[in-house]
N, C-alpha and C positions, 0 to 999 in steps of 0.2 A: 908934256903929254903923259898921261898916266897909262900905265900898263896894268892889265889885269893880271893879277897873280893866280886866280882860281879859274879852272876850266868849267865851262857850262856842262851840267849833266842833264838838264831837261831839254826836250825838243822844242823847237820853235814853233810858233803858230803856222808858218808857212810849211814847215816839214809835217805837221800833223794833217794839214789839209791835202798836201801832196799824197801822203799815205792813204788818206780816206778815198781819194779820188782814184787811186791806183787799185785799191781793193774793190771799189765799186765797179770799175771797168773790168777787172778780172772776173768777177761775179756775173756781170752782164755777158761777157764772152762764153763764159762756161754754160750759162743757161741757154744762150744762142746755139752753141754746139750741141747741146742735149736735144733741143728742139729740132734742130736740123736733121739729126739721125732718128729721132723717136717718132716724130709725127709721119714721115713718109713710110716708115715701117708699119705703122698702124693701118694706113690706107692701102697697102700693097697686099691686101687679103685676096685670094682666089674668088672669082665670081661664083655664086651659088649656082647649083645645076638647075636646069629647066624644070625638073621635076620639083625641086625644093621651092622654086619661084611660084610654080602652079599651086603647090600645097599652101603656100602662104596666101595667095589670091583667094583660093576656095574657102580657107579658114576665115578671112577677112569678110567675104561675102556672107558666110554663115552667121558670123558674129552680128554683122550690120542687120540682117534679117531678123535675128533674135531680138535686137534692140528696137526695130521697127514695129514688131507685133506687141510690145509691151503696153502701148496705149489702147490696144483692142481692135485696131484696124491695120490694113496693110494697103496703102495707097500705091499707085504707079510711081509717084515721085520718090516714095520710100524705096521702092524696088530699084528704080534707077539709081539712086544713091548707093544702095547695097551692091548692086552688080557692077556699075561703073563701066560697063562695056555693052556688048550686045546681049539681049535678053528677050524672053517670051514668057508671058504668064497665062496660065489656064486656071480659072476659078470654077470650082466645082462644089458640090454640096458638102463632101467630107473633107476636103482639103484644098489648098491653094498650091498649085506647082509652078515654080518658077525655073525656067530653064536659062542658064547663063552660058554664053560662049567666051572662051578665054584664048588670048593669043600666047604663044605662037601656035599656029595650026588649028585645025578644027578640033578643039577639045572642049566638050560640053558637060555640064553638071546640071542634074536636076535637084532642086531643093524643095522638100515637101513640107508645107507649113499646115498644121492642123487648122480647121475651120473654126474652132472655138476661140482662137486668138487670146487666150489668157496670158497674163504676164509671165508665167514660167513655161510657156509653150516651147516645145522642142523643135528644131528644125533640122531635118535629116537631109544630107546631101548624098547623091550618088552619081558616079561617072556613067555618061551615056555612051554607047558604042558609036552612034551616029548623031550628028547635029541636025536638029530640025531647022526651018527657016527662022531666023531671028530678027528682031527689030532693034533699031539703036535708040 
């Protein structure tokens, strides 16, 4: 039997593979721990106030009505899409008035759309003290 007189100084293939697997597992555990702590913290935000939610709904309705009048007409289907909830429309000579009711509670806004219905038409929203009868 021959005896090796020199010691090996380079790692074996099995040793390299074991080191790579250990490093990969350590990385996966680190990423998993980071996600476990970071993601729930992101979703633990306080709920927005009722007024903030209402303001967002009103802003979205106003935006959708502005988009709807860009083609030069304002149909009931476009109003229904813009309002998304209870609404009522009054078409007059000088303007179209859309009244929209929002939840929670009886909160109503009136949106005035000019009769010209040009692409750059402005839509003005105003909060009403009382809500008229609305349709769905």
